MARDO-516515 format. One line per field, with one value per atom (N, C-alpha, C): residue in three letters; x, y, z; chain; residue number from 1; atom name. Coordinates in pm, 1 decimal, always signed. Layout:
MARDO-516515
code = [ALA:...] .
x = [X:...] .
y = [Y:...] .
z = [Z:...] .
unit = [A:...] .
pos = [NUM:...] .
site = [CA:...] .
***
This chain:
MARDO-516515
code = [UNK:UNK:UNK:UNK:UNK:UNK:UNK:UNK:UNK:UNK:UNK:UNK:UNK:UNK:UNK:UNK:UNK:UNK:UNK:UNK:UNK:UNK:UNK:UNK:UNK:UNK:UNK:UNK:UNK:UNK:UNK:UNK:UNK:UNK:UNK:UNK:UNK:UNK:UNK:UNK:UNK:UNK:UNK:UNK:UNK:UNK:UNK:UNK:UNK:UNK:UNK:UNK:UNK:UNK:UNK:UNK:UNK:UNK:UNK:UNK:UNK:UNK:UNK:UNK:UNK:UNK:UNK:UNK:UNK:UNK:UNK:UNK:UNK:UNK:UNK:UNK:UNK:UNK:UNK:UNK:UNK:UNK:UNK:UNK:UNK:UNK:UNK:UNK:UNK:UNK:UNK:UNK:UNK:UNK:UNK:UNK:UNK:UNK:UNK:UNK:UNK:UNK:UNK:UNK:UNK:UNK:UNK:UNK:UNK:UNK:UNK:UNK:UNK:UNK:UNK:UNK:UNK:UNK:UNK:UNK:UNK:UNK:UNK:UNK:UNK:UNK:UNK:UNK:UNK:UNK:UNK:UNK:UNK:UNK:UNK:UNK:UNK:UNK:UNK:UNK:UNK:UNK:UNK:UNK:UNK:UNK:UNK:UNK:UNK:UNK:UNK:UNK:UNK:UNK:UNK:UNK:UNK:UNK:UNK:UNK:UNK:UNK:UNK:UNK:UNK:UNK:UNK:UNK:UNK:UNK:UNK:UNK:UNK:UNK:UNK:UNK:UNK:UNK:UNK:UNK:UNK:UNK:UNK:UNK:UNK:UNK:UNK:UNK:UNK:UNK:UNK:UNK:UNK:UNK:UNK] .
x = [+1857.7:+1867.6:+1903.5:+1989.1:+2077.1:+1957.5:+2029.0:+1947.5:+1958.7:+1861.7:+1837.1:+1940.0:+1968.9:+2084.2:+1983.3:+1876.4:+1794.9:+1809.6:+1749.4:+1797.7:+1912.4:+2037.0:+2160.5:+2194.9:+2160.0:+2184.6:+2078.3:+1973.6:+1908.9:+1983.5:+2018.3:+2107.3:+2229.2:+2285.7:+2451.5:+2374.4:+2251.1:+2227.5:+2220.6:+2137.7:+2070.8:+2216.6:+2349.4:+2433.3:+2532.6:+2489.0:+2619.3:+2562.2:+2440.1:+2370.2:+2285.6:+2315.8:+2277.4:+2103.3:+2004.7:+1941.3:+1946.9:+1947.6:+1956.4:+1851.2:+1852.0:+1763.3:+1615.8:+1482.8:+1427.1:+1320.0:+1340.9:+1299.9:+1130.5:+1030.8:+903.7:+881.4:+836.4:+769.3:+632.7:+592.6:+458.4:+423.2:+297.2:+252.7:+133.8:+95.9:-17.8:-131.8:-226.6:-285.4:-432.8:-427.0:-469.3:-618.6:-731.8:-870.0:-897.9:-985.8:-1011.7:-1132.4:-1136.6:-1302.1:-1235.0:-1344.3:-1279.6:-1327.2:-1255.6:-1281.4:-1417.8:-1479.8:-1593.8:-1742.0:-1709.5:-1813.4:-1836.0:-1722.5:-1670.3:-1734.3:-1739.9:-1749.3:-1604.6:-1665.0:-1579.7:-1470.2:-1325.1:-1244.8:-1182.9:-1191.4:-1140.5:-941.1:-889.3:-750.2:-691.9:-592.6:-546.5:-416.1:-357.5:-214.1:-193.4:-91.6:-33.6:+105.0:+123.3:+249.8:+298.5:+460.8:+492.2:+623.9:+692.6:+818.8:+922.0:+1003.0:+1099.5:+1168.9:+1180.3:+1218.6:+1108.8:+1102.2:+1010.5:+1026.2:+1118.4:+1184.0:+1303.5:+1269.2:+1388.0:+1523.1:+1633.3:+1779.3:+1891.7:+1974.5:+2075.8:+2232.6:+2281.5:+2432.4:+2492.8:+2621.8:+2712.4:+2802.4:+2829.0:+2913.4:+3014.5:+3082.4:+3175.0:+3146.0:+3025.3:+2994.3:+2928.8:+2888.0:+2855.7:+2878.1:+2853.5:+2904.7:+2767.6:+2752.4:+2638.3:+2596.4:+2453.0:+2419.6:+2414.2] .
y = [-2993.7:-2924.1:-2802.1:-2792.4:-2671.5:-2562.1:-2447.2:-2280.1:-2262.3:-2218.1:-2178.6:-2062.6:-1998.0:-1954.8:-1827.9:-1791.4:-1654.2:-1618.5:-1724.4:-1720.6:-1675.1:-1730.8:-1730.4:-1567.0:-1518.4:-1354.6:-1284.8:-1291.9:-1240.3:-1237.3:-1337.3:-1337.3:-1256.0:-1273.2:-1200.3:-1053.2:-979.7:-840.3:-818.6:-875.5:-847.9:-830.8:-912.3:-876.6:-771.8:-742.7:-658.4:-516.7:-473.9:-372.3:-363.5:-280.7:-298.6:-220.7:-233.1:-120.7:-26.8:+103.1:+214.2:+221.7:+224.2:+269.0:+359.8:+334.0:+437.5:+461.4:+564.0:+554.1:+580.8:+528.0:+574.0:+706.4:+801.1:+927.2:+911.6:+965.6:+955.9:+1074.4:+1105.8:+1274.1:+1277.3:+1359.7:+1379.8:+1491.0:+1470.2:+1559.4:+1612.7:+1731.0:+1777.9:+1773.8:+1770.7:+1787.3:+1926.3:+1947.2:+2036.8:+2031.1:+2171.0:+2117.3:+2102.8:+2044.6:+2031.8:+2116.9:+2178.4:+2278.2:+2370.9:+2387.5:+2484.5:+2447.6:+2283.1:+2213.0:+2255.8:+2265.8:+2303.8:+2136.1:+2055.0:+1932.3:+1911.6:+1839.4:+1841.5:+1693.3:+1702.3:+1577.3:+1562.0:+1431.6:+1380.4:+1409.9:+1412.9:+1432.0:+1277.1:+1236.3:+1108.2:+1108.9:+979.0:+980.9:+927.0:+938.0:+860.8:+848.6:+765.2:+678.3:+671.0:+756.6:+768.8:+726.4:+666.4:+656.2:+832.1:+860.5:+961.8:+1004.6:+875.6:+885.5:+854.8:+922.0:+884.4:+738.1:+738.9:+614.1:+517.9:+402.1:+317.2:+331.4:+371.5:+378.4:+284.9:+240.1:+143.0:+220.0:+155.8:+173.3:+126.7:+175.0:+124.7:+17.3:-90.4:-175.6:-125.3:-165.6:-101.2:+18.3:+112.6:+225.7:+179.2:+76.3:+49.5:-103.1:-138.4:-289.5:-346.1:-450.9:-524.2:-563.0:-544.4:-582.1:-706.3] .
z = [-1665.4:-1792.0:-1804.7:-1921.9:-1957.8:-1948.4:-1924.0:-1976.7:-2108.7:-2138.0:-2287.5:-2309.7:-2444.9:-2500.1:-2426.1:-2474.8:-2454.8:-2276.7:-2203.6:-2072.5:-2007.0:-2078.4:-2023.4:-2064.6:-2220.3:-2231.9:-2129.4:-2112.7:-1977.4:-1879.5:-1804.8:-1717.5:-1730.5:-1810.5:-1816.8:-1831.0:-1906.1:-1930.0:-1754.7:-1671.0:-1556.3:-1436.4:-1466.5:-1391.5:-1440.5:-1559.4:-1612.8:-1603.3:-1602.2:-1617.0:-1474.3:-1383.9:-1238.4:-1293.3:-1212.7:-1190.6:-1078.6:-1119.5:-994.7:-918.8:-788.9:-698.8:-735.4:-727.9:-797.4:-627.5:-526.6:-400.0:-439.7:-341.1:-390.5:-277.7:-319.2:-268.6:-195.4:-111.5:-52.6:-18.6:-87.1:-67.2:-15.7:+52.1:+150.1:+62.0:+12.4:+1.0:+76.1:+111.1:+229.5:+179.0:+272.1:+221.4:+184.6:+66.2:+5.9:-84.1:-122.2:-253.3:-356.6:-470.9:-597.3:-697.8:-755.1:-857.4:-864.7:-981.9:-964.3:-900.4:-876.4:-852.8:-674.1:-620.4:-467.2:-419.9:-448.1:-398.7:-320.1:-183.7:-95.4:-86.8:-94.8:-106.6:+38.9:+38.2:+184.6:+154.2:+261.7:+234.6:+232.7:+153.6:+125.1:+78.0:+72.1:+34.7:-83.0:-141.0:-287.9:-314.1:-373.4:-352.9:-524.8:-556.8:-680.6:-700.2:-766.6:-784.4:-783.7:-747.4:-783.2:-920.9:-982.6:-1127.2:-1212.3:-1327.3:-1425.8:-1497.2:-1508.6:-1577.3:-1518.0:-1538.5:-1508.1:-1540.3:-1420.7:-1496.7:-1463.4:-1570.4:-1519.3:-1516.9:-1413.7:-1434.6:-1528.7:-1561.3:-1685.8:-1619.8:-1684.4:-1613.5:-1560.5:-1387.3:-1333.2:-1235.9:-1298.4:-1242.9:-1067.0:-1000.8:-918.7:-875.6:-743.3:-729.7:-709.7:-750.8:-761.1:-625.8:-644.9:-492.9:-432.6] .
unit = [A:A:A:A:A:A:A:A:A:A:A:A:A:A:A:A:A:A:A:A:A:A:A:A:A:A:A:A:A:A:A:A:A:A:A:A:A:A:A:A:A:A:A:A:A:A:A:A:A:A:A:A:A:A:A:A:A:A:A:A:A:A:A:A:A:A:A:A:A:A:A:A:A:A:A:A:A:A:A:A:A:A:A:A:A:A:A:A:A:A:A:A:A:A:A:A:A:A:A:A:A:A:A:A:A:A:A:A:A:A:A:A:A:A:A:A:A:A:A:A:A:A:A:A:A:A:A:A:A:A:A:A:A:A:A:A:A:A:A:A:A:A:A:A:A:A:A:A:A:A:A:A:A:A:A:A:A:A:A:A:A:A:A:A:A:A:A:A:A:A:A:A:A:A:A:A:A:A:A:A:A:A:A:A:A:A:A:A:A:A:A:A:A:A:A] .
pos = [1:1:1:2:2:2:3:3:3:4:4:4:5:5:5:6:6:6:7:7:7:8:8:8:9:9:9:10:10:10:11:11:11:12:12:12:13:13:13:14:14:14:15:15:15:16:16:16:17:17:17:18:18:18:19:19:19:20:20:20:21:21:21:22:22:22:23:23:23:24:24:24:25:25:25:26:26:26:27:27:27:28:28:28:29:29:29:30:30:30:31:31:31:32:32:32:33:33:33:34:34:34:35:35:35:36:36:36:37:37:37:38:38:38:39:39:39:40:40:40:41:41:41:42:42:42:43:43:43:44:44:44:45:45:45:46:46:46:47:47:47:48:48:48:49:49:49:50:50:50:51:51:51:52:52:52:53:53:53:54:54:54:55:55:55:56:56:56:57:57:57:58:58:58:59:59:59:60:60:60:61:61:61:62:62:62:63:63:63:64:64:64:65:65:65] .
site = [N:CA:C:N:CA:C:N:CA:C:N:CA:C:N:CA:C:N:CA:C:N:CA:C:N:CA:C:N:CA:C:N:CA:C:N:CA:C:N:CA:C:N:CA:C:N:CA:C:N:CA:C:N:CA:C:N:CA:C:N:CA:C:N:CA:C:N:CA:C:N:CA:C:N:CA:C:N:CA:C:N:CA:C:N:CA:C:N:CA:C:N:CA:C:N:CA:C:N:CA:C:N:CA:C:N:CA:C:N:CA:C:N:CA:C:N:CA:C:N:CA:C:N:CA:C:N:CA:C:N:CA:C:N:CA:C:N:CA:C:N:CA:C:N:CA:C:N:CA:C:N:CA:C:N:CA:C:N:CA:C:N:CA:C:N:CA:C:N:CA:C:N:CA:C:N:CA:C:N:CA:C:N:CA:C:N:CA:C:N:CA:C:N:CA:C:N:CA:C:N:CA:C:N:CA:C:N:CA:C:N:CA:C:N:CA:C:N:CA:C:N:CA:C:N:CA:C] .
***
């Protein structure tokens, strides 16, 4: 079954504009007391991306994976 025109266009865009890596950062929050109520909060780890938005390379800027 041949690919639809929309599927072919999507594949072409993925091949032309490569996503740049967006590493995950791990942050540890030490045990502390909350605001004015002074309730204990246990230590915990959280993960968030380094960059706020997804970035793409221009055609020819990086080699495709």
